[in-house]
C-alpha positions as a Markdown table, in Angstrom:
| # | Residue | x | y | z |
|---|---|---|---|---|
| 1 | Met | -11.7 | 2.9 | -10.6 |
| 2 | Leu | -14.3 | 3.2 | -7.6 |
| 3 | Ser | -11.9 | 0.5 | -6.1 |
| 4 | Ile | -8.8 | 2.5 | -5.9 |
| 5 | Ser | -9.8 | 5.4 | -5.1 |
| 6 | Ala | -11.2 | 3.3 | -1.9 |
| 7 | Asn | -8.2 | 1.5 | -1.5 |
| 8 | Leu | -6.0 | 4.2 | -1.5 |
| 9 | Lys | -8.0 | 6.5 | 0.8 |
| 10 | Lys | -8.2 | 3.5 | 3.0 |
| 11 | Leu | -4.5 | 3.4 | 2.6 |
| 12 | Arg | -4.4 | 7.3 | 4.0 |
| 13 | Glu | -6.4 | 6.7 | 6.7 |
| 14 | Lys | -4.9 | 3.4 | 8.3 |
| 15 | Tyr | -1.5 | 5.3 | 8.1 |
| 16 | Asp | -2.9 | 8.5 | 9.0 |
| 17 | Leu | -1.5 | 10.5 | 6.1 |
| 18 | Thr | -2.5 | 13.6 | 3.9 |
| 19 | Gln | -2.9 | 13.6 | 0.4 |
| 20 | Gln | 0.5 | 15.4 | 0.1 |
| 21 | Asp | 1.9 | 12.4 | 1.8 |
| 22 | Leu | 0.9 | 9.7 | -0.4 |
| 23 | Ala | 1.6 | 12.4 | -3.6 |
| 24 | Asp | 4.9 | 12.5 | -2.0 |
| 25 | Ile | 5.4 | 8.9 | -1.7 |
| 26 | Ala | 3.9 | 8.1 | -5.8 |
| 27 | Gly | 6.0 | 11.3 | -7.3 |
| 28 | Val | 2.8 | 13.3 | -7.8 |
| 29 | Thr | 1.2 | 16.4 | -6.6 |
| 30 | Asn | -1.7 | 16.2 | -3.9 |
| 31 | Lys | -4.1 | 17.5 | -6.7 |
| 32 | Ala | -3.8 | 14.1 | -8.4 |
| 33 | Val | -4.1 | 12.3 | -5.2 |
| 34 | Ser | -7.4 | 14.0 | -5.1 |
| 35 | Ala | -8.3 | 13.3 | -8.4 |
| 36 | Trp | -7.7 | 9.9 | -7.8 |
| 37 | Glu | -9.4 | 9.4 | -4.8 |
| 38 | Thr | -12.6 | 10.8 | -6.6 |
| 39 | Gly | -12.8 | 8.9 | -9.1 |
| 40 | Leu | -12.1 | 11.1 | -11.6 |
| 41 | Lys | -8.6 | 10.2 | -12.9 |
| 42 | Glu | -6.7 | 6.6 | -11.9 |
| 43 | Pro | -2.8 | 6.5 | -11.2 |
| 44 | Arg | -0.5 | 5.3 | -13.6 |
| 45 | Met | 1.4 | 2.2 | -13.1 |
| 46 | Gly | 4.5 | 3.7 | -12.1 |
| 47 | Ala | 2.8 | 5.2 | -9.6 |
| 48 | Ile | 0.9 | 2.0 | -7.8 |
| 49 | Glu | 3.7 | 0.2 | -7.7 |
| 50 | Lys | 5.3 | 2.8 | -5.7 |
| 51 | Ile | 2.5 | 3.1 | -3.1 |
| 52 | Ala | 2.8 | -0.9 | -2.9 |
| 53 | Asn | 6.7 | -0.9 | -2.2 |
| 54 | Arg | 6.2 | 1.4 | 0.1 |
| 55 | Phe | 3.5 | -0.7 | 2.0 |
| 56 | Gly | 4.7 | -4.0 | 1.3 |
| 57 | Leu | 1.8 | -4.2 | -0.7 |
| 58 | Lys | 0.7 | -6.3 | -3.7 |
| 59 | Lys | -0.2 | -3.5 | -6.3 |
| 60 | Ser | -3.8 | -6.1 | -6.5 |
| 61 | Asn | -4.3 | -4.5 | -3.2 |
| 62 | Leu | -4.3 | -0.7 | -4.4 |
| 63 | Ile | -6.1 | -1.8 | -7.9 |
| 64 | Glu | -8.9 | -4.5 | -6.4 |
| 65 | Glu | -12.0 | -4.1 | -4.9 |
| 66 | Asn | -11.3 | -4.5 | -1.8 |
| 67 | Gly | -7.8 | -4.7 | -1.8 |
| 68 | Met | -7.0 | -3.0 | 1.1 |
| 69 | Glu | -10.1 | -5.1 | 2.9 |
| 70 | Leu | -7.5 | -8.1 | 2.2 |
| 71 | Ala | -4.4 | -6.4 | 2.6 |
| 72 | Phe | -5.3 | -5.4 | 6.1 |
| 73 | Arg | -6.8 | -8.5 | 7.5 |
| 74 | Ser | -3.6 | -10.3 | 5.7 |
| 75 | Asn | -1.0 | -8.3 | 7.9 |
| 76 | Gln | -3.6 | -9.2 | 10.7 |
| 77 | Glu | -3.1 | -12.3 | 10.4 |
| 78 | Glu | 0.3 | -12.7 | 10.1 |
| 79 | Thr | 1.3 | -10.9 | 13.0 |
| 80 | Asn | -0.9 | -12.6 | 15.2 |
| 81 | Gly | -3.5 | -9.0 | 16.1 |
| 82 | Glu | -0.4 | -7.6 | 16.9 |
| 83 | Asp | -0.3 | -3.5 | 16.2 |
| 84 | Trp | 2.9 | -3.0 | 14.5 |
| 85 | Thr | 4.1 | 0.5 | 13.7 |
| 86 | Glu | 4.9 | 0.9 | 9.9 |
| 87 | Glu | 8.4 | 0.8 | 10.3 |
| 88 | Glu | 8.3 | -2.4 | 12.0 |
| 89 | Leu | 6.4 | -4.0 | 9.1 |
| 90 | Lys | 9.1 | -2.8 | 6.7 |
| 91 | Glu | 11.5 | -4.9 | 8.4 |
| 92 | Ile | 9.3 | -7.7 | 8.5 |
| 93 | Asn | 8.9 | -7.5 | 5.3 |
| 94 | Ala | 12.1 | -7.2 | 4.3 |
| 95 | Phe | 14.0 | -9.9 | 6.2 |
| 96 | Lys | 10.8 | -12.2 | 5.1 |
| 97 | Arg | 12.2 | -11.2 | 1.6 |
| 98 | Phe | 15.5 | -11.7 | 3.0 |
| 99 | Ile | 14.6 | -15.8 | 4.1 |
| 100 | Leu | 12.5 | -16.1 | 0.5 |
| 101 | Ser | 16.1 | -14.6 | -1.6 |
| 102 | Lys | 17.9 | -17.6 | 0.8 |
| 103 | Arg | 15.4 | -20.4 | -0.1 |
| 104 | Gln | 15.7 | -19.4 | -3.9 |
| 105 | Asn | 19.7 | -19.3 | -4.1 |
| 106 | Lys | 19.7 | -23.4 | -2.6 |
């Protein structure tokens, strides 16, 4: 349970989000996010999925020990260490999905 709470907090801090911002993304209250971050409760899989989709992450990045460090390290490698905005990363991920879908249709 501690890994989820640490990962969610790291995600919020990286993107400079408030607990309310993350709550809006997950479709819950800010009190729920607070309970997640303190380890009192765990988010439901639906909330984890919404958060992961919003930031182009794997659900495992939010659940597993050091998952966010692995995600951030992977993003740095994929972007050659360049600092991309959240919107730019979303466009990059959408383009990657488009290319992969073309590959699957061949």
